[in-house]
C-alpha positions in Angstrom: 27.8 -11.6 6.9 26.6 -9.2 4.9 23.2 -8.6 6.0 19.9 -7.0 3.3 17.4 -5.7 5.3 13.6 -4.9 3.6 11.5 -2.3 5.1 8.4 -1.4 4.1 6.7 1.6 5.6 3.0 1.6 7.2 3.0 0.1 9.8 6.6 -0.8 10.9 8.4 2.2 10.1 6.0 5.3 9.9 2.3 4.7 12.3 0.4 5.4 9.4 -1.9 8.0 10.8 -2.3 9.9 8.2 -3.4 7.3 5.9 -6.0 6.3 7.9 -6.4 10.1 8.8 -7.5 10.3 4.8 -9.5 7.3 4.9 -11.9 9.0 7.9 -11.7 12.0 5.9 -12.8 10.6 2.5 -15.9 8.5 3.8 -17.3 11.2 6.0 -16.9 13.6 2.9 -19.0 10.6 1.3 -21.4 11.1 5.1 -21.4 14.8 4.3 -23.0 14.5 1.2 -25.7 12.0 2.5 -26.0 14.3 5.4 -25.8 11.8 8.2 -23.7 12.6 10.5 -20.1 10.2 9.8 -19.1 6.5 9.1 -17.7 4.6 12.3 -15.1 2.3 10.7 -13.5 1.1 14.1 -9.4 -0.4 13.1 -10.0 -3.1 14.2 -12.4 -3.6 10.8 -9.2 -2.0 8.7 -7.2 -4.6 9.7 -9.8 -7.3 9.0 -9.1 -6.1 5.5 -5.7 -5.9 5.7 -5.2 -9.8 6.7 -7.4 -10.8 4.5 -4.1 -8.8 2.0 -6.3 -5.8 1.4 -3.4 -3.0 2.3 -4.5 -0.3 0.6 -6.6 2.5 1.0 -6.9 2.9 -2.3 -9.2 -0.1 -2.1 -10.5 0.1 2.0 -12.0 3.5 1.2 -13.9 1.6 -2.4 -14.8 -1.2 -0.1 -16.3 0.2 3.1 -17.7 3.1 1.3 -19.8 0.3 -1.3 -20.7 -2.3 2.5 -22.2 0.8 3.2 -24.2 1.5 0.6 -25.4 -1.9 -0.3 -26.5 -2.2 2.8 -28.9 1.0 2.4 -29.9 -0.1 -1.1 -30.8 -3.8 -0.1 -33.5 -1.2 2.2 -34.6 1.7 -0.6 -33.5 0.5 -4.1 -31.5 1.4 -6.3 -33.7 2.4 -9.8 -32.3 5.8 -11.6 -29.2 6.2 -9.5 -26.4 8.5 -10.3 -23.1 6.7 -11.8 -21.7 9.9 -10.0 -20.3 9.1 -6.9 -21.1 12.7 -5.5 -24.6 12.6 -7.1 -25.5 9.3 -5.8 -24.4 9.9 -2.1 -26.5 13.2 -2.8 -29.5 10.9 -3.4 -28.7 7.7 -1.7 -28.8 10.8 1.3 -31.7 12.0 0.1 -33.7 8.0 0.2 -32.1 6.4 4.0 -35.1 8.4 5.3 -33.6 7.6 9.1 -32.3 4.3 8.8 -28.6 3.1 9.5 -26.7 0.8 8.2 -25.9 -2.3 10.1 -22.5 -3.5 10.8 -20.9 -3.4 7.2 -19.4 -6.9 5.9 -16.7 -7.0 2.9 -18.5 -10.0 0.8 -15.5 -12.4 0.4 -13.9 -12.9 -3.3 -11.3 -14.3 -5.2 -8.4 -12.0 -5.0 -7.3 -12.1 -8.8 -3.1 -12.2 -9.1 -1.8 -9.3 -10.7 -4.9 -7.1 -10.1 -5.9 -4.7 -7.9 -8.2 -6.2 -5.0 -11.6 -3.4 -5.6 -10.4 -4.8 -9.9 -10.8 -8.3 -8.6 -14.2 -7.1 -6.6 -16.1 -5.9 -9.4 -15.4 -8.8 -11.7 -16.7 -10.8 -8.5 -19.5 -8.9 -8.8 -19.4 -7.0 -5.1 -22.5 -5.1 -4.0 -24.7 -6.3 -6.2 -27.6 -3.6 -5.1 -25.6 -1.1 -6.8 -26.6 -0.4 -10.2 -24.1 -1.6 -12.4 -22.1 1.5 -13.9 -22.6 3.6 -10.4 -20.7 -0.2 -8.8 -17.7 0.4 -12.1 -17.3 3.5 -10.9 -16.6 2.6 -7.4 -14.8 0.1 -7.7 -12.7 0.2 -11.0 -9.2 1.7 -11.8 -8.6 2.7 -7.8 -5.5 3.8 -9.0 -6.2 6.4 -11.6 -6.7 9.4 -9.4 -7.7 11.2 -12.9 -10.5 8.0 -13.2 -11.4 7.8 -9.7 -13.5 9.7 -7.1 -12.4 7.8 -4.2 -8.8 8.0 -5.0 -8.9 11.7 -6.7 -10.5 12.7 -2.8 -8.3 10.6 -0.9 -5.7 12.4 -2.3 -6.6 15.9 -1.3 -6.5 14.2 1.5 -3.6 12.5 2.0 -1.7 14.9 0.1 -3.2 18.5 1.2 -5.4 20.3 -1.4 -2.2 22.3 -2.6 0.2 19.2 -2.9 -2.9 17.4 -4.5 -3.5 19.9 -7.4 0.4 20.8 -7.9 1.9 16.9 -7.8 -1.6 16.0 -10.5 -2.3 19.6 -12.1 -5.7 19.1 -11.3 -8.5 21.6 -9.8 -8.7 21.5 -6.0 -12.7 19.5 -4.6 -11.9 20.4 -1.2 -9.7 22.1 1.1 -7.4 21.1 3.4 -4.1 20.2 5.0 -1.9 17.5 4.4 -3.1 14.2 6.9 0.3 12.7 5.9 1.4 16.1 7.5 -0.3 16.3 10.5 -1.1 12.3 11.7 2.8 10.4 10.7 4.6 9.2 13.3 7.7 7.9 13.5 8.0 4.3 14.7 11.7 4.4 15.2 13.5 6.2 17.9 17.5 7.6 17.8 18.6 4.6 19.3 16.7 1.5 17.0 17.8 4.0 13.0 21.2 3.5 14.4 20.4 0.0 15.3 20.0 -0.7 11.2 22.4 1.4 10.0 25.7 -0.5 10.9 28.0 -1.7 8.8 27.5 -4.6 6.5 23.8 -3.8 7.0 22.2 -2.7 3.7 18.4 -1.3 3.7 16.6 -0.2 1.5 12.4 -0.5 1.3 9.7 -1.9 -0.5 6.2 -0.4 -0.1 2.3 0.9 -2.0 2.4 4.0 -1.1 2.9 6.1 -4.4 6.4 7.9 -4.7 8.5 9.8 -7.3 10.1 7.6 -11.1 13.6 6.6 -9.8 16.2 8.7 -8.2 19.1 7.6 -11.6 15.9 8.2 -14.2 16.2 11.9 -15.6 12.2 12.8 -15.8 9.3 15.0 -14.6 7.5 14.2 -11.6 4.5 15.0 -12.6 1.3 12.9 -11.3 3.6 10.5 -9.3 3.1 11.9 -5.1 6.0 11.4 -3.1 4.7 10.2 -0.1 7.1 7.0 0.3 9.9 9.6 0.0 8.2 12.7 2.7 7.6 9.0 4.7 11.7 8.1 5.0 12.5 11.8 6.0 10.2 11.2 8.9 12.0 8.6 9.9 15.0 9.3 8.7 16.1 6.6 6.8 15.8 9.1 3.3 19.0 8.7 1.9 17.8 4.2 1.8 17.3 3.5 -1.7 13.2 3.4 -1.8 11.3 0.9 -4.1 7.5 2.2 -3.8 4.8 2.1 -6.2 6.0 5.6 -8.4 9.0 3.8 -8.9 7.2 0.6 -10.5 4.7 2.2 -12.4 7.6 4.3 -13.9 8.7 0.8 -14.9 5.0 0.2 -16.8 4.9 3.4 -17.9 8.1 2.9 -19.9 8.0 -1.1 -20.6 3.7 -1.6 -20.5 4.3 -4.1 -17.8 1.1 -3.7 -15.5 2.5 -2.2 -11.7 0.0 -4.7 -9.8 2.5 -7.3 -11.2 5.1 -6.2 -10.2 4.2 -5.4 -6.3 4.3 -7.3 -3.6 3.5 -10.3 -3.0 5.3 -10.7 -6.4 9.0 -11.5 -6.0 9.6 -8.9 -8.3 9.6 -5.8 -5.6 11.5 -7.7 -3.6 14.2 -8.5 -5.9 15.0 -5.1 -6.9 14.9 -4.2 -3.9 17.9 -6.4 -2.7 19.6 -5.2 -6.2 18.8 -1.5 -5.0 20.1 -2.2 -1.4 23.7 -3.6 -2.7 24.5 -1.4 -5.4 22.4 2.2 -4.7 20.7 1.9 -8.3 17.3 1.7 -8.1 16.2 2.4 -12.4 18.6 -1.0 -13.5 17.4 -3.1 -10.5 13.9 -2.4 -11.1 14.6 -3.2 -15.1 17.3 -6.3 -14.0 14.2 -7.6 -11.2 11.4 -7.7 -14.1 14.2 -9.0 -16.4 13.9 -11.6 -14.6 9.6 -12.2 -14.4 10.3 -12.4 -17.7 12.9 -14.8 -18.9 13.5 -16.1 -15.4 17.2 -15.3 -15.4 18.7 -13.0 -13.0 21.4 -10.5 -15.0 24.7 -9.0 -14.4 23.9 -6.4 -11.3 22.9 -9.3 -9.2 26.7 -10.5 -9.4 27.4 -7.4 -7.7 25.7 -9.0 -4.4 28.3 -10.9 -2.2 27.6 -14.6 -2.8 26.2 -14.9 1.2 24.6 -12.6 2.7 20.8 -12.8 5.3 18.2 -11.1 4.5 15.7 -9.8 6.2 12.0 -8.0 5.3 10.3 -6.3 8.3 6.4 -6.3 7.7 3.4 -6.2 9.2 1.0 -7.9 7.2 2.5 -10.6 4.8 2.7 -8.6 1.3 6.0 -8.4 1.1 7.3 -11.2 4.1 6.0 -13.5 0.4 7.4 -11.4 -1.9 10.9 -11.6 0.1 10.4 -15.2 0.8 9.6 -15.8 -2.7 13.0 -13.1 -3.7 15.2 -15.6 -1.8 14.6 -18.8 -3.2 14.7 -17.7 -7.0 18.6 -16.2 -5.0 19.0 -19.9 -3.5 18.0 -21.1 -6.6 20.8 -19.5 -8.2 23.0 -20.3 -6.2 23.8 -17.2 -4.3 24.0 -19.1 -0.1 20.7 -16.5 1.3 20.1 -16.9 4.4 16.0 -15.5 4.4 14.6 -14.9 8.0 11.3 -13.1 8.2 10.0 -11.0 11.2 6.5 -9.2 12.0 5.9 -6.3 13.8 2.5 -6.0 15.3 2.2 -3.1 17.0 0.2 -4.7 19.4 -3.0 -5.5 17.0 -4.0 -8.7 17.3 -5.3 -9.0 13.7 -1.9 -8.5 12.6 -0.1 -11.1 16.0 -3.3 -13.5 14.5 -2.4 -13.2 10.9 1.6 -13.9 12.2 1.1 -16.6 14.0 -1.5 -18.3 11.8 1.4 -18.4 8.6 4.2 -19.5 11.4 6.0 -16.2 11.4 8.3 -14.8 14.3 6.7 -11.6 15.7 6.8 -9.1 18.3 5.6 -6.1 19.7 8.0 -3.1 19.8 10.5 -2.0 17.2 12.6 -3.0 20.8 11.5 -6.2 20.9 12.0 -6.8 17.1 16.0 -5.6 17.7 16.7 -7.7 20.2 15.6 -10.8 19.3 17.3 -10.4 15.6 20.1 -9.4 18.2 21.5 -6.2 15.9 
């Protein structure tokens, strides 16, 4: 039987040390402005955010910074704080007078459909001790490098100063090397990669990582950071179809449909990846999957798929699993004989294991045990 395998990148194909290093570097940049030694956020605290459905460091940075500031401002007061984040950091530091923040708590709030987590938090009134304008500058439009100061700084550390400036045509704000280049590590060995590259296995990657536009369109890459492509190159899978954030962002710019509504856990990203895995056509697959979202119909590109196949998704969080499971159900309703298998990869994380157990998802600690368990 033919198999289509959808692969997440961070935590699955790649141990995302680069993003974690960039997260800490961004937070510690603000700590330096506040004249405090550093912010100490342990991995399990970050894993708690992932367990709640907050997967992107673009959201994590403003949440963690907001939690720290909210605690401090509860003690020091927030009168006359500037709205600019860097200026606010300096002023908050001046007001601390030796105060150290206690354990940080990200307040509970509802994740709204088709809205990024920081925007949901803003609408839910999180971090009430921050003045409204400062809170908006922290939480609003976190995917927009040209607006969000936290994301702009994070991209400096992720890409390195030179690549950041080339990618976004913006001046450099801080000199740094690329954390992705220095800290990312492949989770695949030659043996596990060869198991994935067998005959009758069709691979595609689904990721929220920034990426270039679809390979099969001729357009400028300005503003598109090729971070997903760098990860696939690192693990030796640079030829497989990729449905990354930049691909969906390109669709948004062409059709006015928010990329957030296409991104996992939406089934659109997985539907596009299934079609692209088998046909190799990224742009046509994205358009076809997005067309299903508006019409409820699968167009002709899906007729290229085998009528019977196994759909496997390998993820470290539930977002991509829900996306693939929903895509499988859509294909089944349209006459495909699809067996969907959701597999979790924890790499030893207790929080991830607990999340998979709670959802009833079979999970594995290592790629080797996963390969053996699946029978590849």
